[in-house]
N, C-alpha and C positions, 0 to 999 in steps of 0.2 A: 591184385595179382593171382591171388589163389584161385579165383574164379575163373579168370584168362586162362591161367593152365587147365583149368579142370575143364572147361570146353576145348582147347586144343584135344584132349586123351579123349572123348568123346568124340570127337570129329576125326579123329584118325582112327578112331577102332570103328566109327559107322562107317567111311570110305573103304578099310581094309575089307569088312565083312560084304559090302557090295559089288568088293571086285572080285569074289570068293574067296578070300582068305579063310584058312583053317577058322573057326571058330572058337575052338578051346582055346587054341593061343591067343587070338585076340582077345578071349576074354580074361584068361590069365594075365597077359601082358598088361591089359589096361588097369587090371585091380593092383598088381604088383607097383606100376607107377604110380596111380592115386599113393597107395599105401606110405610108399618111400619118398613122396613129394610131400606130402602132409605130415611126414616126418623131418623135413626140413623147414618147411613151414611153419610147424609148431610147436619145433624145437627149441629149447633156450640155447644149447650149444652148438658146436659144428656135428654134422652126422656122422657116423664111425664108417668105414670102407664098404662092410655090407650091406648098409643103406643108399650109398653111393652107388655103389655097383648093382645093385637092385635098380634104382633108378635108370642108370645107364642102360643095362638089358630091354627093358621095358619099354623106354623109350626109340633105342634101335629098332626091335622087333615093328613095333608100331609103325615106324617111318617107311621100315621094309617092305610093309603090308601095304602102304600107299603108294611106294615108288614103285614095287614090282608090275602091277596093275594098271599105273597111271597111262592112260593113251588118250590126251584131250590134244586136239591141232592148236599146235601153236608156234608161230614162224620162231621165235628164238631157237627152238631145240634144233630148228634145221639149219639154222645161222650157224649154231655153235658145232652142231655133228658138220657140214660141209665143211666148216672152215676147218676145222682140226684133220678133217681128212686130208682138203688142201694143203696142210701145214705138214703133215706127215709124209707128203709125196714131194715136197719142197717148191710147193706153188703158191700164190699170195693167196690169203685166205680173203683178201677184199675182192678179189677178181671174181669169184663165185656166183653161179645164181641158184635159187632155190624154188620150189613150187611155190605157189600161191594155194595159202591153205583155207582159204575164203571162197565163198560161193561167187559164181560170176555176177558181175555188177556189183557188189559187195566192197571190192576192193580199194574202191574211191574213199570211202571212209575211212580205212586205215592207211593208204599210201598215199605219197602224194603223186603230183602228174609227171606221169611217163614212168614210173616206177615199175609198172606190171606190165608184160608184154607176152603176150600169145600163152597166157597164164604161166610164166614166171617172173620172178621176182629179179630184176636186174639188177640189184645191186648185191654186194658179198657183205661179211663179217661188219654189223655196223657199231662193231664199239670199239674201243683202245684193246690193245694186244696182250696184255700182261696175264689176264685170267685165260684168256686161249694158251698160251704158253704153260701155267699153271696147270690146265686141265689134260694136256698134250699126253703124258705120264699114264693117266687113268684111264683115257680114251685107246691108247693102245694095248693098255693091259684087261679092260672091260669095259667100262662105260662112263664117260665124263661125268654122267651123274653123279658119282661115288665120291668124286674131287669136290663137287659143291656141298653132299654132306661133311667132307670133312672140313671144309671150311668152316661150317657151322660148330661142328666138334671141337674144331681147335679154338674159337671166341670161348666156347664155353670150358674148358680146360683153363685158357687163361684166365677169365671172369673169375674162377674159382679160385684161382691163386691170390689175386687180389682182395678178394672181398674179405672183410675184417670183422662183419656183425650180420645180424639175422636178415636183415632186411637185404643186404647184397645177396645174399646167398639166394635169397626168395627170387632176387632179381634176373640170377643165372637159372633159377627152376623155369620163371617163367618162357624166357629165353628160348630154354628148350622146347618147352610146350604151348608154345603160342599156336593158335590157331594158322598163321601164317607163315611158321615155319616148313610145317610140308610142304605147301605148295610153293613155298619158294625154292626150293631143292627140285622136287618132282619137274617143275618146270624149264628146269634148267636156266633159270634167268642167273646173269654174273654175279648178282647182289648178294648170293651164298658164300660165294667165295670173298666178295669184296669184304664182307663180315669178318672174314677170319683173318684176312692183311689188315683191316683196320685194327683188329684186336690185338694181331702181334706186336703194330707202332705203340699203341696206346702200353700194353703191358710192358714193352723195351723202355717207355717213358718212367714208367712205375719203376722200373728196375736197372735204369741207367745202363742200357746196352746202347750203345749210339752207333755201331757198325749195322746192328740188326735193325736199329731203329732207322737209318737212313735207306738199307734196302727195303724194308715194308712200307716205307714213306713213298718211296718211287713207285713202286708196282702198285699201290695205293693210287696214285696221280693218276698212272700210266692204263686203269683199268677202265675207265670212263669218262665221255665228253664232261657231264655235268660235275668234274671233279675240279674245273674253273671256279665253282663257286667255294670250295676249300681253301683256297690260296691264300684267305688270311689265317686259315689255321697254322700257318709256317711262321708266324710271328710269337705266338707263344711256345712256341717249338726252339724258336731262333733265340728268344729271352733266355730260356731254361736250358737249352743243352749249348747251342752255340752257333756259329756259322758252318762249321766243320761238315753237321750232320744233313744240315739243310743241302749244303751245295751237292753234298753227296746221295742226296735223293733224286736233284736234278739229273746229277751224271749218271743216275740207274735207271731212271724213267727216260732219260736219251738213249740211252744204252737199248730199252724195250723196243721204243717207237720205232727209232732211226731205220734199223734193218728193213723194214716191212713198206716204210715208205720209201727207200733207195728203190725195193724191189719192183716196185710197179706203183709210182707215184700217182698215176692216174685214176687207177683206182682205189686207193687209199683216198685220195681226195673224194670219189663220187660215192663211198659206203662209209668214210666215217664222218665225213664235212657236208657234203650237199644233201645225203639224204637225210642227216638230221634236221637240214634250214627248210626243207620243202615238205616235213610231216604235219599232216594238217590236224588242225583243232578236232579233239576227239567229245563228241556229246556225250559219252561215257566214260569219261575220264571224273576220276574221284578227286575234283576241286571245286574253288568257288566258281570256276568259269561256268560249267552250264548250268549252273542257279543263276548265275547273272545275264545270261542270254535268254532263259526263259520268264524273266521278268522285265530287261530292257531291252532284250528284240536282240539281231545280229551284233556280235562284238567285232568292234574296231579291230582288224588286224595288229597295227601293233602293241594293244593289249597283252596280245598273246604271247609275246616275245619279252615282256618286261620281267620276267619270274627271276631269271637269273641273275639279271643286276640286282632284284630285291633281297636272293640271298644271297649274292655278295656283300650287298651292304648289310644284314643281318650279320652274316660270320665276323664282319669286321668290326661291327659294335662290339659282340662278344670280346675279339681277340684285344679290342681297345681297354675294355670295362675290368674284364677276369683277370686273376693273377695267375701268369703262365706256368702252364704244368699241365699233364695227361688230361686231368678233367676240362679243363679250358679249353685245348686239343679236341677233346670228344665235343663239347657242347659247342666250338664253332663248325665243326662237319654235322653235327645232328640238328642243330637250330638252322642252320643255312641252309641246308639241307630240305629242313621243312618251310621253310619260306618260301623257297623256292617253289614246291610242289605245290601247297596250295593254291597258287595262283597260275600253276602249270596247264599248257593248253593239252597236255598229256599226262596224266599221272594215275598210278596203277598199286597195286598191291605189293608189289615190289621194291618200291619206292616208300613207302610206309614200313616195310617190314625191314628195311635198312635204319631209317630214320628210329624205329622202336629198339632195333638192336644196338646202334650207338647210343643213344640217349641213357638205356637200361646201365649199358658198361659206365658211362659218364656216373649214372648214380652208384654203381658198385664200387666206382673208386673214390667219391666225394670223403669218405672219409678221412680217408689218407691222405687228401689233396684237395683240399675245401678252396675251391677258385673266389669266395667270396671274403678272403681273409688278405685283404692287402696291405697291413701293416702290423706290426706288431702291439701286444698289450703295453697301455702306458706304464708309468710308475707309480698313479695314483691308484691301479686296480681296474680301470674300464677294460674291456675285451670285444675284440671283433665279433659281428655276429658270426657264429659257427654252424654246425650241421643242423643244429637242434632249431635254428632261425631259418635256413634257408633249400633245405634238404624237402 
């Protein structure tokens, strides 16, 4: 984990320098980040406020250096910005169109049939609306990318509050300095905000804040379509917190999504449902399918559509076997999405960054909520396998 953090610092510094950031500032920030991070990794106890302040400042400057000069063509950025512009003017973000960022003739590799017409992508914002609503204030004030940075920052703060041992604190450093983190934020991938929403729900379970848990859960499930894989994660919440929280989360999700459906039903269905169904198999997907195709030839189309079912089963197995609590909830989400992505027709860095963040937080909270301890020790002195066995 220390090596991953070091790679992340070097990557951020290299990108910042390549984009023209001030070399002395980048070098000083990288040095401070490495020294402060080493104090967290190697120290036997919790670091002091000075160390944490230096780590946060160094990390923030490095991230700023990446974001400030980042200008890579990506359709997600156009979808987010276009959707926010429409929302700010009282229009449906699902009815917009965006420019095709790909070269002519290449669009068929990235979009389904009929999606690109005359150089325009004729579908609107392609996700559920929760993150778009959270992005709106930042968009009106400056840029939505800073809300995405704030989502990761929220996860770091809440994770640090839950961490009770050195390994947990190191996991938070990895989340902050992971090589995936700057790309996740700079590319406007909505998983950056989803990480913050998830962390808020996870932290609320640890702190027994029912209302906050219901609100954050509703927003989390109303953020992206693959949240259907996480439905079994409601089972450990139901068993540990109660039905009122789950019903509250359902209500919040409906309140968030329903107005957009009513505003323009056809556009919502076309952009948030049909667009996902007709997306092609990507040969550059970071999953097992490209390897299978290279060995066995053309993949039957049904094989490219079973990933959600596999993820749902994996999440359900965790929910059924683990002791209910925040760690079981995190494992249902992280392992369910991992099982989905490894055999998905489209699988990229943003998915794995989300998986990594969720599973890191699961590890952070494990000592306080060991999901393997499903029974109390017996009077004969036997004890269930705890953190030393399972982590």
